[in-house]
N, C-alpha and C positions, 0 to 999 in steps of 0.2 A: 405400570398402572393396572389395577384390577377393579372389576365391577363386582359388587356383592349381590347375590341373588338369595332372597329369603324365602324358604319353602315351608308351608304349613302341612304337616303330615296328618291326615285324618282329623280326629277331634283332639289330638294331642296338642298341648300348649307348647311343646318343645319346638324350637326354631333351629333350622340347620343353615349354616352359612357355607356357601361354596364359591370360591374365587373363580372367575372366568377371565381368561386373558383378553385384553383389549384387541381389537382388530389390528393386524400388523400394518405399519406404514409401508409404502412402496416407493422405491427410488429407481428410476430407469436411466441408465447412462448409455447413450446411443451414439456411435461414431458413424462416419460417412465414408464408405469405400474401404473399410478395414478388413483385410483378408483374415481367414480363420487362423492362420499360423503367424500373424504379425504381433505376437506377444512373447516376451522372453520366456515366461514360465511354461509356455506351450511349445517350447522346443526351438525358438529362434534365438541363437546365442549372440546375434549381432545387434539386436534392438534393445533399447533401454526403456523398460516399462515397469518401474517398481510398484506403482499403485494398481495397475491392472494385475500384476503378479500377486499382490495382496488379496485381490478379489478372487483370483483363481485358487489360492491356497485356502481361502475361507469358505468356499462353496463347491458346487457341482459344476463342472464344465461339460457341456454336451458337445462332443467332438465331431459329431456328424449332423450339425444343424445346417439346413440349406434354405435358400430362397427358392421360390417357384418360378422366378424369371420376370419377364416384362414383355409387353406388346409394342414397345418403342424404346428408343435409345436412352431415355431418362429412367434407368432401371430403379433408381432410388425411390421414385414416386410410387409405383405400385408396391414396392417392398415395404415402404412405410405405411401405405394404405392397408396392406395385408396384416402388418403388425397391429395396427390400430383397430381393424374390424374383425380380425380372426377369420377372414374370408379368403377363399382360394382365388387364384389369378383370374380365371374366366368368370368369376362371380363379382368382380369389381366393376365399377362403372367408369368408362373412359379411362382405363388404366389408373384409376384412383386420382384423377385430376380434380375430382370432386367426390364427396361421399354423401349420399342422400340420407334423409332423416330416418328411413327405415333400417339403415345399417347402424346398429348401436356400436359406438366406439368405446375402447377400453377406458380412457379417462372419464368419458361421459357416464359409463356404467358405475364406476367407482364413486363419481360425484353424486349420482342418484342414490347411492347407498351410504351417504353420510361423510364421505371423504372431502377434505379440502384439496382441490386439484390445482396444480401449478405447471406451467409450461414455459420453457425458454429454448431459444435456438431455432434450428431449422424446422419449418413446417411446410410441407410440399403438397398439401391436400385441400387447400381452400380455406379462406378466412372464416366462412360460416361454420365449417366443421371445427375449427379451432375454438370458436366461441362456444359451441356446444360442449366442448370437452373441459374447458378450464375455467375455474372461478378466479384464478390469479395468474399472473405471468409478467414477464418483462424481457426486454432485449430479444424480441421475436423476429425471426427472419422468414418472410414469406417468399419462397423461391427455391431454386435448385442449387445454385452455386453463386458465390460472391463475385462481384465485379469491381470496377474501378470508379472512383468518384469523378466529378467534372474536372478536377485538377489532375487526373491521372494517377491518383494515389489508391493503392489497394486497401479498401476499407469496407467493413460490413454495413449494409443498409438495413437498419433495424427499426422496430416499432416498439413503443411502450404499450402496455396492456390498455385496451380500450373496452370499457364496460359495455358500450353500445354494440360492439362487434363490427363496427363500420371500418375501422382502420383506414382512414382517408390518406391518400398518398402524400398530401402536403404535410402530414404529421410524422412521416417517416424521417429518420435522421441517420447521418453517417457516423458510425462509431469511431471513436478516436483511439481504440485499442485493438489488438488482434481479436478476431472473432471469439476464440475459445475463452479469452479473458472476460469478455462481456457476458458470455453464457454462465461461466462459473461465478462471476460476481452476482448475477441475478439469483442463481441457485443458493449461494451462501447467504444472501440477504433473506431469501424466503425461509431457509432452514432456521436461521436465528430467530425469526418471528414465530416459529412453531414451538419454541421451547415451552411456552406456557399454554399452548393451544391444546384443548382436551380432545379435539377431533383427530382421527387418523388422517394422514396426508398421502397424496399420490403426486409425486414430482417426476416430471419428464424433462430430462436435460439432453438436448439433441445437438451434438457438435456438427460442424461442417468440415472438420478435419477427419481424415487426411485427404479429402477431395481437393482437386486442383481448383484454382491456382495454388501450387505448393510453394509457399514462401514462409517457411518456418522461422519464427522470431528467435534471435540469438539469446534473448534473456530468459527464455523458458525451455525447460526440458533438456534435450541433449542434441548437440549439433554433430552432423555426420558429413563426411566428404566421400567422394566417389571411391577413394582408396580404402575406406573403412568397410565397404560392403562387398559381398561376393556376387558374382554373376550366377543367376539361377541355372541349375543343371539343364533345364529344358529351354534355355535361351535359344532363340532362332532369329536370324536377321529378318525373316519373313514367315508368315504363316504358310504351311505347306500347300494350301489350296485356297481358292476364293470361297470364303464363308458367307459372302453376300454383304458383309458389313465392315470392310477393311478401310473405308474412307470416312467413317463416321467421326464426329468431332474428337472423341477420345483417342482415336487411332492416328490422328494427324498432329498430335502435340509435339512429336519429334519426327524427323524425316524417315522415309523408307529408302533403302533397307535400314534396319536398326543396327547401330554400332554398339560394341561392348561399352565404350566410353559413355555414350549417351544413355544407355540403359542403367549403368551404374549411377550416373548422376540423378536419374529419375528415382531410383531406389533410395538414394541418400536423402533426397528431399521428402520422399514418402515416409521414411522412417522418422525424419525430423518432425513432420506434422503429427505423427502418432505419439511421439515422445512429448511434444508440447501439450497435446490433449491429455496425456497421462498426468502431466504436472497439474493441470487444472482439476482433474478428477481427484487428485490428492487433496487439494484445497476443499473440495466438496465433502469428501469423506471425513476430513478433520472437523469441518463445521457440523456435520451430522453427529459426530461423537460429542461435541461440546453441548449439543442440545439435550443430551441424556436419553435420546430416543434411538440410538444406534442399535441396541440389542433387540429392539422390537421392529426392526426395519428389514424388509426383504429388498435386496439390491439385485437388479438385473443389469448386467453389462453385456452389450451386444453390438453388432455392426449391421448396417442395412444391406450390404452386398460386398463382394470381394473386388479384386482388381488384378489384372495380369502383370502389369509393370515389367514387361519384357519377356514373360514366359510365352512360349509358342509363337513368338514373333508379334505378340499383341501387347497393347498398353491398357485397354479399357476393360469393361465388364460386360460387354454385349456378346457373350458367348456362354457355352455350357460346360467349360472346364471347371474343375474344383476350385481353382484359384479365384474364380469369379462368382460361383454360386454357393460356396461354403462360407459360413460366417462364424465368428466367435459368439458363444452364448454361455454366460456364467450366471448362475443363480445362487445367492447366499442369503442367509438369514436364520431366524429362530427355527430350530428343529430340522435344519437341512444339513446333510453330511458335509464335512469339510474336506478340502483338498482331494476331491474325488473326480475321476474321469468316467464319463458315461458315453458309450458309443451307439446309443439308440438312435435310429433314424427319426428325425423330426424336422419340422419347418419353423421358421421364425414366427409364422402366424399362429403357432401353437402356444406362444407365450400368453396370449389373452386368456384362454380357458385354464391354463396352468395357474396363473395368478388368481383367478376366481376361486379355484380349488384351495389354494394356499390361504386365501383370505376368508374362506368360508362363505363365498357368495355364489349364487346360482349363475350359470353361464347364460347370457342372452340367447334366445332362439335363433337370432340372425347369424350367430357364430357357427362356422363349419369346421374350425380347427379342432384338434384333439389335445386334451391335456397331456402333458409329459409326466404328470405326477405319478401315474402307475409305473412308468419306466424307471422311476427312482428306486423302486423296490428291488431286492436281491433276486436275480434271475429273470427279471421282467425285461421285455423288449419294447421297442417303439413301433413305428410304422413298418409294414412288411416291405415297402419299396418307396421310392421317391421319383417324382415326375417334375420336369422343368421344361420351360418353353421360352423361346425368344422370337418375337415378331412373327412373321410368316416364313421364317428361314430355318430355325433350329428346334429340334425336339430331343429330349433325353430321358432315359429311364435308368435308375440305379436299383439293383436288387442284389443282396448279399455282397460279394466282392466285385461284381461286374457292373460296368456302366456302358450303355449304348447311346451314342449320339448320332442323329440322322439329320443331314442338311439337304435342303432343296433350294438351289440357286438357279432360277430361270429354267426349272425342269431338270437340272442335273442333280442327281442324287449321290451323295457321298456319305459313307457310314464309318464310324469309328467304334471299336470295341476295346475297352480297357479292363484289365484286372487291377483294380485300385489297390488291393492289398499288396500285390507284388510290384506294382508299377504306380505308386502314388502320384508321380509327376506326369502321368499320362503321356508317355513317350513311345510306347510300343503298341501300334495299332494291330489288333488281332483279327479285325474284320476281313473277311475274304479268305482266311486260312481254313483249310479243310477240317483240321482238328477242332476248330472253334465254330464251325458253321451251325451246328445244332444250338449252341448257346446264343449265337447271334439271332437265329430265327426265333428262338424262344423269347428273347427280350424284345424283338420287334413286334411279336404278337401281343406281349404285355403292354408295350408302348401304345400300340393301336387301341387296345381296350381302354387304357387309361385316358387317352385323348378323347375318346367317345364319352367316358364317364365324366370327364371334366367339362364337357361342352365346348371343346376346342373347335374352331372354325376350319381347321385344316384336316385333311383326310390322307393318310399314308398311301391309300390305294389309288389315288389320282395323280396324274403326272405332275400337275402344278398344285397339288394339295388343295384342290377346290377353287383355285383362281387361275387367271390366265398367266402368260409368260412374264407380264410386267408385275412388279411388286404391288401389293395392296397398300393403300394409304393408311396412315395411322388412324384416321377417322373410320375407315372401313373395318380395320382390325378391332376397334373398340366399340363397334356399333351393336354388339350383342346386348350389352347393358348400357344404352346411351344415357 
């Protein structure tokens, strides 16, 4: 579709017609707890993801996309809040359990600029915020993870779109299909209705897979058994020391110490959930092609955070290892290089300003993220370093090939230094070794400076990082922006 601009030059009667491309559509496909390497085309030979693979081959994969962490165990809540607002962790309000009106959200901004906006699936940041963002939607899940209905059946509790924005609990309904099917159904129906719509659209499809409970349906995707998957090289029965969060919900899904058999079983169901989401992504992509608007659509495929699933003796994402803070990010669409890997450092929150650039929109002043668009050029680089935090327990800094993680558990300081290029599974701790002491000190100073710049409530120079020997409550941690 093209718009025609007619220009009158001086006093000449000559008319000049210049075609201007319509604004691109936006389709975001977002998974829950999918690790950066849990895609076949990105080097995992044991997982079956043909549709995610198609997206990787059709666009740019940012291989060093990170989240900034969380101030509580529900890591996905601030991660999604950062994606939607383009704001950094310590600029969120209450870990993004709600998003105030002064924080312009990505779909809200596109909606204000003439886009039809649609949302389906998981929304973890408040009903009012959803209502500001989307003009349409269906099969919406307000919450963190699915549960069981009153009869003990695992079903998604969903909402139809409510134009009033009230979403009364009595109108919620138990879905009769697997959650990913409901979300894909809603997306497919929306896309079919866009075939004749002249306005550009912004569609956000937010899966709850592969988050637990991991009960992949046999009729979709690919089924795995424990014998189909390998044990990770950095498997450990237990984490080597107390990181302060070894008993959180994620970490008690299987017993301690971890057994090889139990971890293989977890990996098998984890892969199964990713494959079934991949199957539904294929349905959505096919529907988009049938609308005739595929060629003018920017597609973003990403995950909200990673997951350990047996690495380092952990199961969850409440840690600073790469398996938990690195996520997949693929961007494809008109004018974007195909089948390209880009190792620029970036955050998931940088997607918002990047899409603004790609769509020719101004980035709202409330956004603090940085567009990745300059990093797409030849020889360009992304952020100079990356910072991450978890609760009042863990802080990390990544610069060049090195990562430093610092833990404070009841005043006990533990440090880990890894050379990620040579040790991508983070198995050899260089901290405390004489030959690496200068690098460790350098990164610790950088971490300290970054914490101060971010408005962190912790202080590396204090025994308890600015609080007493007892852990801070979540409310205390999130009271900076209440």
